[in-house]
C-alpha atoms as an extended CHARMM CRD file, in Angstrom:
* protein
*
       201  EXT
         1         1  MET       CA            -14.5690000000      -17.3120000000      -21.7330000000  PROA      1               0.0000000000
         2         2  LEU       CA            -15.5740000000      -16.8120000000      -25.3680000000  PROA      2               0.0000000000
         3         3  ALA       CA            -15.5570000000      -13.0370000000      -25.0250000000  PROA      3               0.0000000000
         4         4  ALA       CA            -11.8840000000      -13.1350000000      -23.4430000000  PROA      4               0.0000000000
         5         5  ASN       CA            -10.5370000000      -15.4120000000      -26.0510000000  PROA      5               0.0000000000
         6         6  TRP       CA            -11.7020000000      -12.7980000000      -28.7390000000  PROA      6               0.0000000000
         7         7  LEU       CA            -10.6140000000       -9.8870000000      -26.7420000000  PROA      7               0.0000000000
         8         8  SER       CA             -6.9550000000      -11.0420000000      -26.2530000000  PROA      8               0.0000000000
         9         9  LYS       CA             -6.7490000000      -11.5090000000      -30.1520000000  PROA      9               0.0000000000
        10        10  LEU       CA             -8.2050000000       -8.1690000000      -30.6690000000  PROA      10              0.0000000000
        11        11  TRP       CA             -6.3390000000       -6.4650000000      -27.6690000000  PROA      11              0.0000000000
        12        12  PRO       CA             -3.8340000000       -8.4250000000      -26.2900000000  PROA      12              0.0000000000
        13        13  ILE       CA             -3.5470000000       -7.2870000000      -22.7610000000  PROA      13              0.0000000000
        14        14  LYS       CA             -0.9710000000       -8.0400000000      -20.1180000000  PROA      14              0.0000000000
        15        15  THR       CA             -0.5570000000       -7.0790000000      -16.4670000000  PROA      15              0.0000000000
        16        16  VAL       CA              2.7800000000       -5.4900000000      -15.2420000000  PROA      16              0.0000000000
        17        17  GLY       CA              3.5330000000       -4.3420000000      -11.7890000000  PROA      17              0.0000000000
        18        18  PRO       CA              3.7070000000       -3.3270000000       -9.1500000000  PROA      18              0.0000000000
        19        19  THR       CA              5.2160000000       -0.2860000000      -11.1320000000  PROA      19              0.0000000000
        20        20  ILE       CA              6.8340000000        1.1020000000       -8.0600000000  PROA      20              0.0000000000
        21        21  PRO       CA             10.4370000000        1.9920000000       -6.9600000000  PROA      21              0.0000000000
        22        22  SER       CA             12.4630000000       -1.4450000000       -7.0100000000  PROA      22              0.0000000000
        23        23  MET       CA             14.0000000000       -0.1330000000       -3.5690000000  PROA      23              0.0000000000
        24        24  TYR       CA             10.2670000000       -1.0860000000       -2.0410000000  PROA      24              0.0000000000
        25        25  LEU       CA             10.9650000000       -4.5780000000       -4.0140000000  PROA      25              0.0000000000
        26        26  ASN       CA             14.0410000000       -6.7070000000       -5.1840000000  PROA      26              0.0000000000
        27        27  LYS       CA             16.0890000000       -3.7160000000       -4.9460000000  PROA      27              0.0000000000
        28        28  GLN       CA             17.6950000000       -4.9700000000       -8.2220000000  PROA      28              0.0000000000
        29        29  LEU       CA             17.8220000000       -1.4130000000       -9.7570000000  PROA      29              0.0000000000
        30        30  SER       CA             20.2760000000        0.9320000000       -7.5030000000  PROA      30              0.0000000000
        31        31  GLY       CA             19.1990000000        3.9650000000       -8.7590000000  PROA      31              0.0000000000
        32        32  ASN       CA             15.3460000000        3.3750000000       -8.4810000000  PROA      32              0.0000000000
        33        33  LYS       CA             14.4130000000        4.9000000000       -5.2810000000  PROA      33              0.0000000000
        34        34  ASP       CA             11.4380000000        7.3640000000       -5.7980000000  PROA      34              0.0000000000
        35        35  TYR       CA              8.9750000000        8.0900000000       -8.2730000000  PROA      35              0.0000000000
        36        36  GLY       CA             10.6210000000       11.1470000000       -9.7150000000  PROA      36              0.0000000000
        37        37  LEU       CA              7.7710000000       13.4970000000       -8.8590000000  PROA      37              0.0000000000
        38        38  SER       CA              7.4080000000       15.2770000000       -5.6850000000  PROA      38              0.0000000000
        39        39  ILE       CA              5.0960000000       18.2900000000       -4.7530000000  PROA      39              0.0000000000
        40        40  PHE       CA              6.7760000000       18.5980000000       -1.4330000000  PROA      40              0.0000000000
        41        41  LYS       CA             10.7250000000       18.6810000000       -0.3150000000  PROA      41              0.0000000000
        42        42  SER       CA             11.0180000000       16.1940000000        1.8490000000  PROA      42              0.0000000000
        43        43  ASN       CA             13.4190000000       16.2860000000        5.1970000000  PROA      43              0.0000000000
        44        44  CYS       CA             14.5520000000       12.1520000000        4.8500000000  PROA      44              0.0000000000
        45        45  LYS       CA             17.6070000000       12.6500000000        7.4690000000  PROA      45              0.0000000000
        46        46  GLN       CA             15.4060000000       14.2870000000        9.8150000000  PROA      46              0.0000000000
        47        47  CYS       CA             12.8240000000       11.6740000000        9.6960000000  PROA      47              0.0000000000
        48        48  MET       CA             15.3770000000        8.5570000000        9.7440000000  PROA      48              0.0000000000
        49        49  ASP       CA             17.3070000000       10.2160000000       12.7630000000  PROA      49              0.0000000000
        50        50  TRP       CA             13.9630000000        9.9800000000       14.1230000000  PROA      50              0.0000000000
        51        51  LEU       CA             13.0370000000        6.4870000000       13.1380000000  PROA      51              0.0000000000
        52        52  ASP       CA             16.9570000000        5.1310000000       14.1240000000  PROA      52              0.0000000000
        53        53  ASN       CA             15.9360000000        6.0630000000       17.8090000000  PROA      53              0.0000000000
        54        54  LYS       CA             12.4680000000        4.1790000000       17.9530000000  PROA      54              0.0000000000
        55        55  ARG       CA             11.9300000000        0.6260000000       19.2990000000  PROA      55              0.0000000000
        56        56  LYS       CA             11.4520000000       -1.7240000000       16.3610000000  PROA      56              0.0000000000
        57        57  GLY       CA              8.0530000000       -1.5720000000       15.2480000000  PROA      57              0.0000000000
        58        58  SER       CA              6.8780000000        1.1910000000       17.5280000000  PROA      58              0.0000000000
        59        59  VAL       CA              5.7390000000        3.5210000000       14.9610000000  PROA      59              0.0000000000
        60        60  ILE       CA              2.3880000000        3.9100000000       13.3550000000  PROA      60              0.0000000000
        61        61  TYR       CA              2.9620000000        5.4740000000        9.9520000000  PROA      61              0.0000000000
        62        62  VAL       CA             -0.3010000000        7.7860000000        9.2650000000  PROA      62              0.0000000000
        63        63  SER       CA             -0.4580000000        9.4300000000        5.5710000000  PROA      63              0.0000000000
        64        64  PHE       CA             -3.4520000000       10.4960000000        3.8200000000  PROA      64              0.0000000000
        65        65  GLY       CA             -1.5270000000       11.3310000000        0.6130000000  PROA      65              0.0000000000
        66        66  SER       CA             -0.6700000000       14.8050000000       -0.7660000000  PROA      66              0.0000000000
        67        67  MET       CA             -4.3510000000       15.3360000000       -2.1830000000  PROA      67              0.0000000000
        68        68  ALA       CA             -6.3470000000       14.6230000000        1.0600000000  PROA      68              0.0000000000
        69        69  SER       CA             -7.6460000000       17.3740000000        3.5090000000  PROA      69              0.0000000000
        70        70  LEU       CA             -9.0570000000       16.3290000000        6.6370000000  PROA      70              0.0000000000
        71        71  GLY       CA            -11.2250000000       18.5750000000        8.9520000000  PROA      71              0.0000000000
        72        72  PRO       CA            -10.0740000000       19.5290000000       12.4720000000  PROA      72              0.0000000000
        73        73  GLU       CA            -12.5490000000       17.3290000000       13.8590000000  PROA      73              0.0000000000
        74        74  GLN       CA            -11.1010000000       14.0510000000       12.2030000000  PROA      74              0.0000000000
        75        75  MET       CA             -7.4290000000       15.0240000000       12.9010000000  PROA      75              0.0000000000
        76        76  GLU       CA             -8.3550000000       15.9570000000       16.7690000000  PROA      76              0.0000000000
        77        77  GLU       CA             -9.9620000000       12.2620000000       16.5390000000  PROA      77              0.0000000000
        78        78  LEU       CA             -6.7290000000       10.4130000000       14.9650000000  PROA      78              0.0000000000
        79        79  SER       CA             -4.6930000000       12.5310000000       17.1880000000  PROA      79              0.0000000000
        80        80  HSD       CA             -5.9120000000       10.5740000000       20.4210000000  PROA      80              0.0000000000
        81        81  VAL       CA             -4.6300000000        7.0900000000       18.6950000000  PROA      81              0.0000000000
        82        82  LEU       CA             -1.4140000000        8.3630000000       17.8880000000  PROA      82              0.0000000000
        83        83  ASP       CA             -0.2260000000        8.5090000000       21.8180000000  PROA      83              0.0000000000
        84        84  HSD       CA             -1.3520000000        4.7530000000       22.2470000000  PROA      84              0.0000000000
        85        85  HSD       CA              1.7010000000        2.6340000000       22.4980000000  PROA      85              0.0000000000
        86        86  ALA       CA              0.2500000000        0.2230000000       19.7410000000  PROA      86              0.0000000000
        87        87  VAL       CA              3.1190000000       -0.4780000000       16.9150000000  PROA      87              0.0000000000
        88        88  GLY       CA              3.5930000000       -1.4240000000       13.3690000000  PROA      88              0.0000000000
        89        89  CYS       CA              0.9880000000       -0.6570000000       10.9960000000  PROA      89              0.0000000000
        90        90  PHE       CA              0.0150000000        1.8940000000        8.2340000000  PROA      90              0.0000000000
        91        91  VAL       CA             -3.1980000000        4.0160000000        8.7320000000  PROA      91              0.0000000000
        92        92  THR       CA             -3.9400000000        4.8250000000        5.1320000000  PROA      92              0.0000000000
        93        93  HSD       CA             -5.8570000000        6.9340000000        2.7540000000  PROA      93              0.0000000000
        94        94  CYS       CA             -5.7410000000        3.4090000000        0.4660000000  PROA      94              0.0000000000
        95        95  GLY       CA             -4.4640000000        5.7770000000       -2.6760000000  PROA      95              0.0000000000
        96        96  TRP       CA             -3.1430000000        3.0970000000       -4.9090000000  PROA      96              0.0000000000
        97        97  ASN       CA              0.1990000000        3.9220000000       -4.5300000000  PROA      97              0.0000000000
        98        98  SER       CA              0.3910000000        3.6710000000       -0.7760000000  PROA      98              0.0000000000
        99        99  THR       CA             -1.8090000000        0.6590000000       -1.0220000000  PROA      99              0.0000000000
       100       100  LEU       CA              1.1520000000       -0.9010000000       -3.1630000000  PROA      100             0.0000000000
       101       101  GLU       CA              4.1110000000        0.5920000000       -1.1620000000  PROA      101             0.0000000000
       102       102  ALA       CA              2.4560000000       -1.3670000000        2.0780000000  PROA      102             0.0000000000
       103       103  LEU       CA              2.0100000000       -4.6010000000        0.0690000000  PROA      103             0.0000000000
       104       104  SER       CA              5.5600000000       -4.3490000000       -1.1030000000  PROA      104             0.0000000000
       105       105  LEU       CA              6.7980000000       -3.8760000000        2.1760000000  PROA      105             0.0000000000
       106       106  GLY       CA              4.6490000000       -6.3690000000        3.9510000000  PROA      106             0.0000000000
       107       107  VAL       CA              2.7630000000       -3.9050000000        6.1580000000  PROA      107             0.0000000000
       108       108  PRO       CA             -0.5840000000       -4.5240000000        7.5440000000  PROA      108             0.0000000000
       109       109  MET       CA             -3.1310000000       -1.5510000000        7.3470000000  PROA      109             0.0000000000
       110       110  VAL       CA             -6.0320000000        0.2620000000        8.7700000000  PROA      110             0.0000000000
       111       111  ALA       CA             -8.0410000000        1.4790000000        6.0690000000  PROA      111             0.0000000000
       112       112  MET       CA             -9.6400000000        5.0830000000        6.0010000000  PROA      112             0.0000000000
       113       113  PRO       CA            -10.3370000000        5.8190000000        2.2940000000  PROA      113             0.0000000000
       114       114  GLN       CA            -11.4160000000        9.4460000000        1.2750000000  PROA      114             0.0000000000
       115       115  TRP       CA            -12.5760000000        9.1220000000       -2.1930000000  PROA      115             0.0000000000
       116       116  THR       CA            -12.1600000000        7.8300000000       -5.5700000000  PROA      116             0.0000000000
       117       117  ASP       CA            -10.9910000000        4.5450000000       -5.7980000000  PROA      117             0.0000000000
       118       118  GLN       CA             -9.8300000000        4.2480000000       -2.2010000000  PROA      118             0.0000000000
       119       119  GLY       CA            -12.9500000000        2.4460000000       -0.8970000000  PROA      119             0.0000000000
       120       120  THR       CA            -12.3550000000       -0.4030000000       -3.5320000000  PROA      120             0.0000000000
       121       121  ASN       CA             -8.6220000000       -0.3680000000       -2.5610000000  PROA      121             0.0000000000
       122       122  ALA       CA            -10.0210000000       -0.6960000000        1.2090000000  PROA      122             0.0000000000
       123       123  LYS       CA            -11.9140000000       -3.5930000000        0.5770000000  PROA      123             0.0000000000
       124       124  TYR       CA             -9.0530000000       -5.8260000000       -1.0230000000  PROA      124             0.0000000000
       125       125  ILE       CA             -7.0230000000       -4.6030000000        1.6320000000  PROA      125             0.0000000000
       126       126  GLU       CA             -9.6210000000       -6.2940000000        4.2410000000  PROA      126             0.0000000000
       127       127  ASP       CA            -11.7340000000       -8.6640000000        2.1010000000  PROA      127             0.0000000000
       128       128  VAL       CA             -9.1610000000       -9.9890000000       -0.3770000000  PROA      128             0.0000000000
       129       129  TRP       CA             -5.7130000000       -9.3900000000        0.2370000000  PROA      129             0.0000000000
       130       130  LYS       CA             -6.3630000000      -10.0890000000        4.3200000000  PROA      130             0.0000000000
       131       131  ILE       CA             -4.0300000000       -7.6330000000        5.3300000000  PROA      131             0.0000000000
       132       132  GLY       CA             -5.8990000000       -4.9150000000        7.2150000000  PROA      132             0.0000000000
       133       133  VAL       CA             -9.3930000000       -3.5720000000        8.3970000000  PROA      133             0.0000000000
       134       134  ARG       CA            -11.4640000000       -0.5840000000        7.3650000000  PROA      134             0.0000000000
       135       135  ALA       CA            -12.0970000000        1.9800000000        9.9080000000  PROA      135             0.0000000000
       136       136  GLU       CA            -15.5310000000        2.7640000000        9.3660000000  PROA      136             0.0000000000
       137       137  ALA       CA            -16.9530000000        6.4360000000        9.7530000000  PROA      137             0.0000000000
       138       138  GLY       CA            -19.9900000000        7.2620000000       11.8320000000  PROA      138             0.0000000000
       139       139  GLU       CA            -22.9830000000        8.9120000000       10.1450000000  PROA      139             0.0000000000
       140       140  ASP       CA            -21.4420000000       12.3680000000       10.3010000000  PROA      140             0.0000000000
       141       141  GLY       CA            -18.4470000000       10.7620000000        8.0450000000  PROA      141             0.0000000000
       142       142  ILE       CA            -15.8060000000       11.1170000000       10.8530000000  PROA      142             0.0000000000
       143       143  VAL       CA            -14.0320000000        8.0870000000       12.2100000000  PROA      143             0.0000000000
       144       144  LYS       CA            -14.1720000000        8.2660000000       15.5520000000  PROA      144             0.0000000000
       145       145  ARG       CA            -11.1660000000        7.7740000000       18.3040000000  PROA      145             0.0000000000
       146       146  GLY       CA            -12.4880000000        4.3700000000       19.2430000000  PROA      146             0.0000000000
       147       147  VAL       CA            -13.3610000000        3.1800000000       16.3680000000  PROA      147             0.0000000000
       148       148  VAL       CA             -9.6200000000        3.9340000000       15.5100000000  PROA      148             0.0000000000
       149       149  GLU       CA             -8.0920000000        2.2990000000       18.2380000000  PROA      149             0.0000000000
       150       150  LYS       CA            -10.2890000000       -0.5420000000       17.8540000000  PROA      150             0.0000000000
       151       151  CYS       CA             -8.8210000000       -1.2380000000       14.5210000000  PROA      151             0.0000000000
       152       152  LEU       CA             -5.4020000000       -0.4770000000       15.3480000000  PROA      152             0.0000000000
       153       153  ARG       CA             -5.5530000000       -3.2070000000       18.3190000000  PROA      153             0.0000000000
       154       154  GLU       CA             -7.4070000000       -5.6120000000       15.9090000000  PROA      154             0.0000000000
       155       155  VAL       CA             -4.1400000000       -5.1890000000       13.4510000000  PROA      155             0.0000000000
       156       156  MET       CA             -1.5830000000       -5.0840000000       15.9820000000  PROA      156             0.0000000000
       157       157  GLU       CA             -2.6720000000       -7.6650000000       18.4880000000  PROA      157             0.0000000000
       158       158  GLY       CA             -4.0720000000      -11.1950000000       18.9000000000  PROA      158             0.0000000000
       159       159  LYS       CA             -4.9570000000      -13.9390000000       16.2080000000  PROA      159             0.0000000000
       160       160  LYS       CA             -6.5510000000      -12.1000000000       13.6920000000  PROA      160             0.0000000000
       161       161  GLY       CA             -3.6970000000       -9.4270000000       13.7060000000  PROA      161             0.0000000000
       162       162  GLU       CA             -1.0640000000      -12.4330000000       13.4270000000  PROA      162             0.0000000000
       163       163  GLU       CA             -3.0310000000      -13.5770000000       10.1830000000  PROA      163             0.0000000000
       164       164  MET       CA             -2.7830000000      -10.2570000000        8.9170000000  PROA      164             0.0000000000
       165       165  LYS       CA              0.7320000000       -9.6850000000        9.3690000000  PROA      165             0.0000000000
       166       166  SER       CA              1.7540000000      -13.3040000000        8.0210000000  PROA      166             0.0000000000
       167       167  ASN       CA             -0.6750000000      -12.5540000000        5.0410000000  PROA      167             0.0000000000
       168       168  ALA       CA              1.2190000000       -9.2680000000        4.4770000000  PROA      168             0.0000000000
       169       169  LYS       CA              4.7600000000      -11.1690000000        4.3820000000  PROA      169             0.0000000000
       170       170  LYS       CA              3.1240000000      -13.2320000000        1.8540000000  PROA      170             0.0000000000
       171       171  TRP       CA              1.6950000000      -10.8340000000       -0.3720000000  PROA      171             0.0000000000
       172       172  LYS       CA              5.4380000000       -8.8010000000       -0.3180000000  PROA      172             0.0000000000
       173       173  ARG       CA              7.1450000000      -12.3380000000       -1.6600000000  PROA      173             0.0000000000
       174       174  VAL       CA              4.3590000000      -12.3430000000       -4.4260000000  PROA      174             0.0000000000
       175       175  MET       CA              5.2780000000       -8.8920000000       -5.2100000000  PROA      175             0.0000000000
       176       176  GLU       CA              8.8920000000       -9.5670000000       -5.2290000000  PROA      176             0.0000000000
       177       177  GLU       CA              8.3670000000      -12.8510000000       -7.4030000000  PROA      177             0.0000000000
       178       178  ALA       CA              6.2350000000      -10.6750000000       -9.9960000000  PROA      178             0.0000000000
       179       179  VAL       CA              8.8630000000       -8.3110000000      -10.9140000000  PROA      179             0.0000000000
       180       180  SER       CA             12.0470000000      -10.3820000000      -10.2710000000  PROA      180             0.0000000000
       181       181  GLU       CA             13.7400000000      -12.0260000000      -13.2880000000  PROA      181             0.0000000000
       182       182  GLY       CA             11.4840000000      -14.7670000000      -14.9070000000  PROA      182             0.0000000000
       183       183  GLY       CA              8.5960000000      -13.0970000000      -12.8390000000  PROA      183             0.0000000000
       184       184  SER       CA              5.2890000000      -12.4950000000      -14.2910000000  PROA      184             0.0000000000
       185       185  SER       CA              5.4880000000       -9.0170000000      -14.3170000000  PROA      185             0.0000000000
       186       186  ASN       CA              8.8440000000       -8.9960000000      -15.6700000000  PROA      186             0.0000000000
       187       187  LYS       CA              8.3170000000      -11.2340000000      -18.6180000000  PROA      187             0.0000000000
       188       188  ASN       CA              4.6660000000       -9.2500000000      -19.4840000000  PROA      188             0.0000000000
       189       189  ILE       CA              7.1190000000       -6.0240000000      -19.8820000000  PROA      189             0.0000000000
       190       190  ASN       CA              9.9100000000       -7.9580000000      -21.6890000000  PROA      190             0.0000000000
       191       191  GLU       CA              7.4100000000       -8.9720000000      -24.4290000000  PROA      191             0.0000000000
       192       192  PHE       CA              5.9980000000       -5.6230000000      -24.5360000000  PROA      192             0.0000000000
       193       193  VAL       CA              9.2270000000       -4.2200000000      -25.1470000000  PROA      193             0.0000000000
       194       194  ASP       CA             10.2620000000       -6.8880000000      -27.7770000000  PROA      194             0.0000000000
       195       195  SER       CA              6.9640000000       -6.1570000000      -29.4140000000  PROA      195             0.0000000000
       196       196  LEU       CA              7.8730000000       -2.6010000000      -29.9630000000  PROA      196             0.0000000000
       197       197  ILE       CA             11.0420000000       -3.1460000000      -31.2410000000  PROA      197             0.0000000000
       198       198  HSD       CA              9.9370000000       -5.9450000000      -33.5610000000  PROA      198             0.0000000000
       199       199  LYS       CA              7.2110000000       -3.1210000000      -35.3640000000  PROA      199             0.0000000000
       200       200  GLU       CA             10.0410000000       -0.8930000000      -35.7230000000  PROA      200             0.0000000000
       201       201  LEU       CA             11.8830000000       -3.3060000000      -37.7080000000  PROA      201             0.0000000000
């Protein structure tokens, strides 16, 4: 406690975030729809047309970010679950942006971290926020199809799945409140901007 007080006087730190486009949260900023940078050209219309023709909650979204490179054996193991009728979750590599987006939208996750901070994010998803499960790789480093299917069923079915969905909705509300007018993130960013303005004066 003493160290924290000393540190806050020396270097005042405030938390700000989640720093993701407003469209994922409270939609207060109408033009704030993306991060402003993409290394791929997306075809949003085609994706939206396809999604518009699916039943509510009937799609499993799988994304491993723009940097991950899954080997053919892992891709084969994953593709066998995608034929299943299980619905309504995000199979993710647990990159920070993907994790924040899923939290902001209240979507439960199946975590398949690949490298760097993703293992830590997966730990938070499963054990701290309790909004998903981690699909554990075998000794060969491959997450087998049976493990992926078990994780999808755990997120989508039964009491534990309902708890994850409920927790995901709770965290969505927490994030919306933080960035809304008067929320903790909103206050902190305003204080930061004020401090910069006063320094210039």
